[in-house]
C-alpha positions, 0 to 999 in steps of 0.5 A: 625676563619673559612675561606672558599674559592674557588680555582682550582688547575690550577689556578696560583693565587690560589696557590700564594694566598694560600701562602699569606693566609698561611703567614697571618695566621702564622703572626697572630698566632705569635701576638695572639693564634687564631685557624683557619679552612681553607677549600677549596671549588671546582672551575674549571676554565674550567670544559670542559678542556680535560682529555689529555693534548692539548697544552702548558699553553701558548698556552691556555692562548693565545687562551683563552684570544686572546693574541699573544704567546708572550703576553701570555708568558710575562703574564705567566712569570710575574705569575712565578715570583710572585710565585718564590718571595713566594719561590715556584719553580713555572713554570706555562709556563711548566704546563700541562693543563688538567681537575681537576675534579678528583683532586677535587673529591679526595680533597673531600675525604681527607676533609672527613678524616680531615683537616690536610689530606686535607691541605697536599693533596692540597699542593701536588696538586698544587705542582704537577701542577705548580712545578712538571708538572704533569697531574692532570687528570691522575689517576696514579698522583692523586693516588700517591699524595693522598697515600703521603697525607696519603689517603688509596689506596682502598679509593682513587681508589674507588673515581677514579673508580666511581662518588663518590663526583662528586655531592659535587664538583658540588654543591660547583661549583653551590654555588659559581655561586649563590654567583656570583663567576665566577673566583678564587681566 
């Protein structure tokens, strides 16, 4: 079975949804032997997000939805509890909001190397954002996660120092728009 989904590394519900999908696949595989191919397509919640962190996750949520800081903090705490219920050391309130475009570009590199590498990188990038509170626009962070996933440093550097995979990311985002997808997961 092939599963294709659009996601952004800065989307808490995408990380939570990914964990639910993994659990569902595991449950199905216990009942019958099924082969799954899961592919993530690029989606940026905020393509105009800065590459340098400006404010907290709570401040960005309050500003984006016209909430008070208290209401935004309550919503983020609720999301934290959802993630923690799945066993993730989830702390959305400590996330460092920034642009995810380059994270999607190195994901395309990982996908070109094989689904296993891409799956490992995807998990590492979600954890970097929601658990370790790292800046996903930071090339040093992206390089570290890519190497940890098994990608070759020179290839990752070539992507980050160029516009490689930019068209692929934009095409996936455009396809999402044509399908009427305007939020994820």
